[in-house]
C-alpha beads as a LAMMPS data file, in Angstrom:
LAMMPS data file: protein, C-alpha beads

297 atoms
296 bonds

1 atom types
1 bond types

-500.0 500.0 xlo xhi
-500.0 500.0 ylo yhi
-500.0 500.0 zlo zhi

Masses

1 110.0

Atoms # bond

1 1 1 -36.427 -50.649 25.634
2 1 1 -35.414 -48.187 28.374
3 1 1 -31.646 -49.404 28.531
4 1 1 -31.670 -49.189 24.551
5 1 1 -32.545 -45.544 24.738
6 1 1 -30.110 -44.447 27.291
7 1 1 -27.297 -46.379 25.769
8 1 1 -28.291 -44.398 22.446
9 1 1 -28.275 -41.215 24.505
10 1 1 -24.905 -42.284 25.909
11 1 1 -23.553 -43.145 22.557
12 1 1 -24.556 -39.557 21.168
13 1 1 -23.017 -37.893 24.081
14 1 1 -19.934 -39.371 23.456
15 1 1 -19.639 -38.550 20.157
16 1 1 -20.753 -35.140 20.718
17 1 1 -17.735 -34.919 23.282
18 1 1 -15.332 -36.109 20.534
19 1 1 -16.362 -33.668 18.089
20 1 1 -16.105 -30.966 20.631
21 1 1 -12.640 -31.606 21.885
22 1 1 -11.558 -32.439 18.011
23 1 1 -12.573 -29.108 17.100
24 1 1 -10.419 -27.423 19.490
25 1 1 -7.337 -29.179 18.767
26 1 1 -7.811 -29.011 15.011
27 1 1 -8.098 -24.696 15.480
28 1 1 -4.818 -24.698 17.656
29 1 1 -3.229 -26.839 14.973
30 1 1 -4.293 -24.535 12.317
31 1 1 -2.998 -21.513 14.524
32 1 1 0.275 -23.003 15.170
33 1 1 0.967 -23.568 11.187
34 1 1 0.167 -20.309 10.881
35 1 1 2.260 -18.503 13.509
36 1 1 5.227 -20.816 12.170
37 1 1 4.215 -19.658 8.554
38 1 1 4.168 -15.898 9.825
39 1 1 7.543 -16.076 11.313
40 1 1 9.536 -15.222 8.026
41 1 1 7.214 -12.351 7.589
42 1 1 7.328 -10.984 11.078
43 1 1 10.785 -11.412 12.291
44 1 1 12.451 -8.762 9.806
45 1 1 10.107 -5.962 11.520
46 1 1 10.921 -7.074 14.647
47 1 1 14.572 -7.075 14.281
48 1 1 13.910 -3.558 12.812
49 1 1 12.450 -2.193 16.115
50 1 1 14.946 -4.370 18.101
51 1 1 17.882 -2.338 16.113
52 1 1 16.320 0.864 16.565
53 1 1 16.515 0.587 20.374
54 1 1 20.281 -0.313 20.239
55 1 1 23.720 1.620 20.078
56 1 1 26.039 1.589 17.081
57 1 1 28.369 -1.148 18.879
58 1 1 25.340 -3.169 19.934
59 1 1 24.299 -3.803 16.557
60 1 1 27.271 -4.931 15.008
61 1 1 28.501 -7.042 17.677
62 1 1 28.925 -10.578 17.074
63 1 1 26.788 -12.820 18.071
64 1 1 23.530 -10.466 17.587
65 1 1 21.175 -10.357 20.207
66 1 1 17.484 -9.622 19.630
67 1 1 16.575 -7.980 22.878
68 1 1 18.577 -4.830 23.498
69 1 1 20.788 -5.054 26.991
70 1 1 20.246 -1.116 27.295
71 1 1 16.931 0.463 25.553
72 1 1 18.297 3.708 23.342
73 1 1 15.294 5.870 23.448
74 1 1 17.596 8.325 22.653
75 1 1 18.082 6.980 18.917
76 1 1 14.123 8.349 18.007
77 1 1 15.410 11.958 19.280
78 1 1 18.697 12.102 17.766
79 1 1 17.230 11.304 13.920
80 1 1 15.516 14.327 13.990
81 1 1 18.363 16.730 15.157
82 1 1 20.608 14.844 12.757
83 1 1 18.841 16.477 9.556
84 1 1 15.703 17.975 9.428
85 1 1 13.587 14.584 9.591
86 1 1 10.029 16.162 10.475
87 1 1 10.247 18.412 7.423
88 1 1 11.014 15.437 5.713
89 1 1 8.566 13.411 6.576
90 1 1 6.203 15.996 6.486
91 1 1 7.071 15.980 2.828
92 1 1 6.487 12.257 2.207
93 1 1 3.175 12.554 3.640
94 1 1 1.770 15.354 1.905
95 1 1 3.124 13.946 -1.405
96 1 1 1.761 10.895 -1.210
97 1 1 -1.396 11.863 0.086
98 1 1 -1.941 14.388 -2.589
99 1 1 -0.632 11.401 -5.431
100 1 1 -2.981 9.239 -4.056
101 1 1 -6.175 11.672 -4.015
102 1 1 -5.085 12.933 -7.738
103 1 1 -5.218 8.989 -8.436
104 1 1 -8.189 8.159 -7.386
105 1 1 -10.142 11.062 -9.252
106 1 1 -8.318 10.916 -12.707
107 1 1 -8.086 7.046 -12.503
108 1 1 -11.692 6.645 -11.405
109 1 1 -12.867 9.214 -14.274
110 1 1 -11.032 7.357 -16.984
111 1 1 -11.772 3.737 -15.751
112 1 1 -15.842 4.713 -16.049
113 1 1 -15.092 6.107 -19.626
114 1 1 -13.232 3.269 -21.104
115 1 1 -15.379 0.801 -19.180
116 1 1 -19.047 2.287 -19.715
117 1 1 -18.944 4.577 -22.412
118 1 1 -18.770 3.878 -26.274
119 1 1 -16.347 6.434 -28.436
120 1 1 -14.373 5.430 -31.350
121 1 1 -10.887 4.309 -30.864
122 1 1 -11.933 3.564 -27.164
123 1 1 -9.989 0.102 -27.666
124 1 1 -7.036 1.471 -29.443
125 1 1 -6.596 4.331 -26.827
126 1 1 -6.780 1.947 -23.701
127 1 1 -3.881 -0.420 -25.429
128 1 1 -1.982 2.631 -26.096
129 1 1 -2.152 3.313 -22.509
130 1 1 -1.381 0.037 -21.371
131 1 1 1.839 0.159 -23.810
132 1 1 3.271 2.818 -20.998
133 1 1 3.566 0.365 -18.468
134 1 1 6.284 -1.607 -20.803
135 1 1 8.783 1.119 -20.087
136 1 1 10.665 1.297 -16.682
137 1 1 10.883 4.439 -14.656
138 1 1 14.556 4.270 -15.520
139 1 1 14.229 4.365 -19.392
140 1 1 11.859 7.602 -18.785
141 1 1 13.878 9.379 -15.964
142 1 1 16.381 11.339 -18.338
143 1 1 13.548 12.512 -20.705
144 1 1 11.710 13.316 -17.619
145 1 1 14.556 15.210 -16.146
146 1 1 14.779 17.486 -19.231
147 1 1 11.349 17.880 -19.321
148 1 1 11.050 18.977 -15.712
149 1 1 14.722 21.222 -15.863
150 1 1 12.880 23.072 -19.067
151 1 1 9.620 23.676 -16.941
152 1 1 11.595 25.226 -14.267
153 1 1 10.340 22.682 -11.555
154 1 1 13.775 21.160 -10.349
155 1 1 14.366 20.894 -6.597
156 1 1 10.383 21.482 -6.236
157 1 1 8.015 18.273 -5.145
158 1 1 5.822 19.136 -8.548
159 1 1 7.946 15.747 -10.356
160 1 1 6.842 13.573 -7.401
161 1 1 3.606 14.522 -7.722
162 1 1 2.918 14.688 -11.657
163 1 1 5.089 11.763 -12.654
164 1 1 3.219 9.093 -10.534
165 1 1 -0.013 10.533 -11.499
166 1 1 0.821 10.601 -14.961
167 1 1 2.988 7.658 -15.370
168 1 1 2.583 3.848 -14.515
169 1 1 0.886 4.246 -11.002
170 1 1 -1.825 6.536 -12.984
171 1 1 -1.724 3.598 -15.893
172 1 1 -2.249 0.727 -13.182
173 1 1 -4.931 2.412 -11.476
174 1 1 -6.844 3.547 -14.624
175 1 1 -6.697 -0.501 -15.624
176 1 1 -7.854 -1.613 -12.307
177 1 1 -10.694 0.659 -11.933
178 1 1 -11.583 0.001 -15.766
179 1 1 -12.040 -3.817 -14.805
180 1 1 -13.969 -3.153 -11.774
181 1 1 -16.540 -0.705 -13.522
182 1 1 -17.054 -3.392 -16.594
183 1 1 -18.156 -6.138 -14.188
184 1 1 -21.247 -4.004 -12.930
185 1 1 -24.449 -5.251 -14.650
186 1 1 -26.375 -3.559 -17.307
187 1 1 -29.562 -3.140 -15.607
188 1 1 -27.868 -0.677 -13.467
189 1 1 -26.883 1.542 -16.544
190 1 1 -30.393 0.887 -17.530
191 1 1 -32.144 1.924 -14.652
192 1 1 -30.379 4.900 -14.269
193 1 1 -31.028 6.247 -18.060
194 1 1 -34.415 5.679 -16.994
195 1 1 -34.558 8.215 -14.068
196 1 1 -33.014 10.410 -16.255
197 1 1 -29.018 10.506 -14.954
198 1 1 -26.332 12.089 -16.965
199 1 1 -23.020 10.057 -17.899
200 1 1 -21.631 12.101 -14.850
201 1 1 -24.604 11.210 -12.817
202 1 1 -24.375 7.367 -13.253
203 1 1 -20.482 7.685 -11.944
204 1 1 -20.874 9.734 -9.451
205 1 1 -24.200 8.035 -7.615
206 1 1 -24.089 4.668 -8.943
207 1 1 -20.559 3.759 -9.894
208 1 1 -18.501 5.234 -7.606
209 1 1 -19.893 4.558 -4.473
210 1 1 -20.042 0.551 -5.446
211 1 1 -16.351 1.020 -6.164
212 1 1 -15.094 1.741 -2.792
213 1 1 -13.148 -1.930 -2.624
214 1 1 -11.669 -0.819 -5.908
215 1 1 -10.750 2.646 -4.777
216 1 1 -9.184 1.203 -1.665
217 1 1 -6.927 -0.846 -3.735
218 1 1 -5.698 1.936 -5.781
219 1 1 -5.281 4.108 -2.620
220 1 1 -3.032 1.380 -0.592
221 1 1 -1.079 0.916 -4.250
222 1 1 -0.846 4.285 -5.157
223 1 1 0.202 5.769 -1.358
224 1 1 2.672 3.082 -0.800
225 1 1 4.400 3.571 -4.379
226 1 1 4.727 6.936 -3.847
227 1 1 5.638 6.876 -0.264
228 1 1 8.723 4.566 -1.299
229 1 1 9.922 6.689 -4.334
230 1 1 13.775 6.695 -4.136
231 1 1 15.017 7.482 -7.856
232 1 1 12.604 10.352 -8.429
233 1 1 13.720 12.470 -5.094
234 1 1 17.627 11.351 -5.606
235 1 1 17.265 13.153 -9.239
236 1 1 15.136 15.809 -8.700
237 1 1 15.708 17.298 -5.085
238 1 1 19.026 18.561 -3.949
239 1 1 18.129 20.673 -1.033
240 1 1 17.861 18.876 2.700
241 1 1 14.537 20.641 3.328
242 1 1 13.002 19.351 0.273
243 1 1 14.055 15.194 0.552
244 1 1 11.423 12.798 1.383
245 1 1 11.795 9.784 3.715
246 1 1 13.766 7.301 1.357
247 1 1 16.095 9.807 0.347
248 1 1 16.597 11.012 3.984
249 1 1 17.013 7.364 5.278
250 1 1 20.514 7.447 3.030
251 1 1 21.661 10.538 4.830
252 1 1 22.265 8.606 8.297
253 1 1 26.143 8.325 7.926
254 1 1 29.240 9.186 9.663
255 1 1 32.103 11.568 8.630
256 1 1 33.386 8.442 6.673
257 1 1 30.167 7.555 4.794
258 1 1 29.679 4.591 6.705
259 1 1 25.663 3.883 7.883
260 1 1 24.798 4.972 11.181
261 1 1 22.510 1.829 11.930
262 1 1 20.725 2.560 14.783
263 1 1 19.626 5.734 13.376
264 1 1 18.799 4.218 9.890
265 1 1 16.663 1.995 11.892
266 1 1 14.639 4.383 14.362
267 1 1 14.005 6.089 11.368
268 1 1 12.812 3.151 9.215
269 1 1 10.888 2.528 12.172
270 1 1 9.162 5.725 11.995
271 1 1 8.484 5.538 8.209
272 1 1 6.873 1.806 8.340
273 1 1 3.871 3.667 10.363
274 1 1 1.750 5.750 7.777
275 1 1 1.788 2.364 5.650
276 1 1 0.265 0.796 8.251
277 1 1 -2.380 3.173 9.332
278 1 1 -3.418 3.241 5.708
279 1 1 -3.771 -0.267 4.974
280 1 1 -5.631 -0.953 8.382
281 1 1 -8.056 1.854 7.457
282 1 1 -8.789 0.332 4.471
283 1 1 -8.273 -3.377 5.085
284 1 1 -11.872 -4.182 5.231
285 1 1 -12.508 -2.463 1.707
286 1 1 -9.782 -4.916 0.282
287 1 1 -11.300 -8.191 1.655
288 1 1 -14.839 -6.686 0.512
289 1 1 -13.007 -6.290 -3.163
290 1 1 -11.521 -10.199 -2.880
291 1 1 -15.399 -11.596 -1.829
292 1 1 -16.831 -9.603 -4.883
293 1 1 -14.157 -10.718 -7.201
294 1 1 -15.176 -14.167 -6.570
295 1 1 -19.152 -13.775 -6.939
296 1 1 -19.107 -11.550 -10.023
297 1 1 -21.265 -12.964 -12.942

Bonds

1 1 1 2
2 1 2 3
3 1 3 4
4 1 4 5
5 1 5 6
6 1 6 7
7 1 7 8
8 1 8 9
9 1 9 10
10 1 10 11
11 1 11 12
12 1 12 13
13 1 13 14
14 1 14 15
15 1 15 16
16 1 16 17
17 1 17 18
18 1 18 19
19 1 19 20
20 1 20 21
21 1 21 22
22 1 22 23
23 1 23 24
24 1 24 25
25 1 25 26
26 1 26 27
27 1 27 28
28 1 28 29
29 1 29 30
30 1 30 31
31 1 31 32
32 1 32 33
33 1 33 34
34 1 34 35
35 1 35 36
36 1 36 37
37 1 37 38
38 1 38 39
39 1 39 40
40 1 40 41
41 1 41 42
42 1 42 43
43 1 43 44
44 1 44 45
45 1 45 46
46 1 46 47
47 1 47 48
48 1 48 49
49 1 49 50
50 1 50 51
51 1 51 52
52 1 52 53
53 1 53 54
54 1 54 55
55 1 55 56
56 1 56 57
57 1 57 58
58 1 58 59
59 1 59 60
60 1 60 61
61 1 61 62
62 1 62 63
63 1 63 64
64 1 64 65
65 1 65 66
66 1 66 67
67 1 67 68
68 1 68 69
69 1 69 70
70 1 70 71
71 1 71 72
72 1 72 73
73 1 73 74
74 1 74 75
75 1 75 76
76 1 76 77
77 1 77 78
78 1 78 79
79 1 79 80
80 1 80 81
81 1 81 82
82 1 82 83
83 1 83 84
84 1 84 85
85 1 85 86
86 1 86 87
87 1 87 88
88 1 88 89
89 1 89 90
90 1 90 91
91 1 91 92
92 1 92 93
93 1 93 94
94 1 94 95
95 1 95 96
96 1 96 97
97 1 97 98
98 1 98 99
99 1 99 100
100 1 100 101
101 1 101 102
102 1 102 103
103 1 103 104
104 1 104 105
105 1 105 106
106 1 106 107
107 1 107 108
108 1 108 109
109 1 109 110
110 1 110 111
111 1 111 112
112 1 112 113
113 1 113 114
114 1 114 115
115 1 115 116
116 1 116 117
117 1 117 118
118 1 118 119
119 1 119 120
120 1 120 121
121 1 121 122
122 1 122 123
123 1 123 124
124 1 124 125
125 1 125 126
126 1 126 127
127 1 127 128
128 1 128 129
129 1 129 130
130 1 130 131
131 1 131 132
132 1 132 133
133 1 133 134
134 1 134 135
135 1 135 136
136 1 136 137
137 1 137 138
138 1 138 139
139 1 139 140
140 1 140 141
141 1 141 142
142 1 142 143
143 1 143 144
144 1 144 145
145 1 145 146
146 1 146 147
147 1 147 148
148 1 148 149
149 1 149 150
150 1 150 151
151 1 151 152
152 1 152 153
153 1 153 154
154 1 154 155
155 1 155 156
156 1 156 157
157 1 157 158
158 1 158 159
159 1 159 160
160 1 160 161
161 1 161 162
162 1 162 163
163 1 163 164
164 1 164 165
165 1 165 166
166 1 166 167
167 1 167 168
168 1 168 169
169 1 169 170
170 1 170 171
171 1 171 172
172 1 172 173
173 1 173 174
174 1 174 175
175 1 175 176
176 1 176 177
177 1 177 178
178 1 178 179
179 1 179 180
180 1 180 181
181 1 181 182
182 1 182 183
183 1 183 184
184 1 184 185
185 1 185 186
186 1 186 187
187 1 187 188
188 1 188 189
189 1 189 190
190 1 190 191
191 1 191 192
192 1 192 193
193 1 193 194
194 1 194 195
195 1 195 196
196 1 196 197
197 1 197 198
198 1 198 199
199 1 199 200
200 1 200 201
201 1 201 202
202 1 202 203
203 1 203 204
204 1 204 205
205 1 205 206
206 1 206 207
207 1 207 208
208 1 208 209
209 1 209 210
210 1 210 211
211 1 211 212
212 1 212 213
213 1 213 214
214 1 214 215
215 1 215 216
216 1 216 217
217 1 217 218
218 1 218 219
219 1 219 220
220 1 220 221
221 1 221 222
222 1 222 223
223 1 223 224
224 1 224 225
225 1 225 226
226 1 226 227
227 1 227 228
228 1 228 229
229 1 229 230
230 1 230 231
231 1 231 232
232 1 232 233
233 1 233 234
234 1 234 235
235 1 235 236
236 1 236 237
237 1 237 238
238 1 238 239
239 1 239 240
240 1 240 241
241 1 241 242
242 1 242 243
243 1 243 244
244 1 244 245
245 1 245 246
246 1 246 247
247 1 247 248
248 1 248 249
249 1 249 250
250 1 250 251
251 1 251 252
252 1 252 253
253 1 253 254
254 1 254 255
255 1 255 256
256 1 256 257
257 1 257 258
258 1 258 259
259 1 259 260
260 1 260 261
261 1 261 262
262 1 262 263
263 1 263 264
264 1 264 265
265 1 265 266
266 1 266 267
267 1 267 268
268 1 268 269
269 1 269 270
270 1 270 271
271 1 271 272
272 1 272 273
273 1 273 274
274 1 274 275
275 1 275 276
276 1 276 277
277 1 277 278
278 1 278 279
279 1 279 280
280 1 280 281
281 1 281 282
282 1 282 283
283 1 283 284
284 1 284 285
285 1 285 286
286 1 286 287
287 1 287 288
288 1 288 289
289 1 289 290
290 1 290 291
291 1 291 292
292 1 292 293
293 1 293 294
294 1 294 295
295 1 295 296
296 1 296 297
């Protein structure tokens, strides 16, 4: 009897050891697979940072090298003396932040109205709003140019603020917020009505706090779109002091018009930092939005 118990205990211990060994091996294999899959996405970023620390001759040399033979930290100083890059960097920051804030306010209000309020022509108006997405920015840039010229807003930052807010980015944000507000249970609205809340009270006290994941997604999309705008600054701006970062990156060239790759890569590396910070700050809310979308209804 004792021998049988000991043998059973020994077999259980052996199977536990086998499972405990198999689990780390499985994790290691998963980590290796994920690391290999991430290389195509991470390598361009590594190459950009590496190129920003090389001189012009080393970047164009063959065969190319990943690690600079001599770190040219002066590239990050030269980009600010080559043109007013600090002012241009600030221009992009405040424009993107203001556009994101305005889109968050207007899209959340419009999305709540389309999702929770009943009024005549609601679906028709929303359909007409979505039809604006069918026209690319390249089609509307000429009418917008004459409109901004008539308003006297040329060579100002107002076109870079108004066009995204009331254009395709604002429409996309309104659609996302409307879909989120439509998924909220009706019981919340009924309870708010019993408590005597107005429509704006429902929006401000109930719907808006629950929509943080959707707001975070809209904020990232809006900030990234505004930060990367190139066509609109190219059309509406003429002074270097008014340039934004994407337009400034095209100006790092020599007297023959050839790109100065070491300066362009250094400036591009700095331009990535705000986007990474915005995503890191809102990452938790983005993950929550995906989790909530899987348990709706």
